[in-house]
Phi, psi and omega in degrees: 000134181290163179300315180300317176297317179300319178296320181296317179297309178306317179291327178289323185287318181292320179290330176292321179293323175297323179299318179298326181287333174289324175284337186225067186292338182255020178277110181298322180293319176298315178302317178294320175304309183299317182299313182295315179296317183292326181281328186257357183219108183300321180295315178297314180307316181293312178297319177296322177294338181290337172081008182289141178236133182191189178231130182276111187251333182201158184194168176236126188221162170246115180263129175271109176262132182300336185255327185250350185084201184294139174229122180274122188226155167268137178239123181243138177243124178254136183231151167251100189307328185284321188259357184059027174278144179227139171240123180259123182248122176256133174219154177246156178299136182297143178062035178236166177301324175300322181290324178292314178293324176296320176301314179293323179294318180294315181295320178301323181290318178297312182296328181289329180266358175288145182291143176279179179308317181294318179292326174291327175293332178279348183233069181303147181291000000 
């Protein structure tokens, strides 16, 4: 990811976090998180001081998967503004190696959560 892209992503995430603090001004956990990030990360402190408020809606990322390696994906965020619920959708360009790696990554997650032979023996069908 280029430096420009990283800066854009960083700014979007921090502005989204600032938006959350406006919606939940009495959240001790959020206040603690902001305090910790500001004290421990100069880049975060600079972005936080900028005061931008926004919502992180879309992005282009490279996800590092432990089994299949880097996967280039588009990231879209759907929100329900009233409840602050978010659904993050990752997709890869069709008919690419990244699409194949994303499918393998998803399948590896399904396989990892499937019960093993011992668990299946304890839960007969």
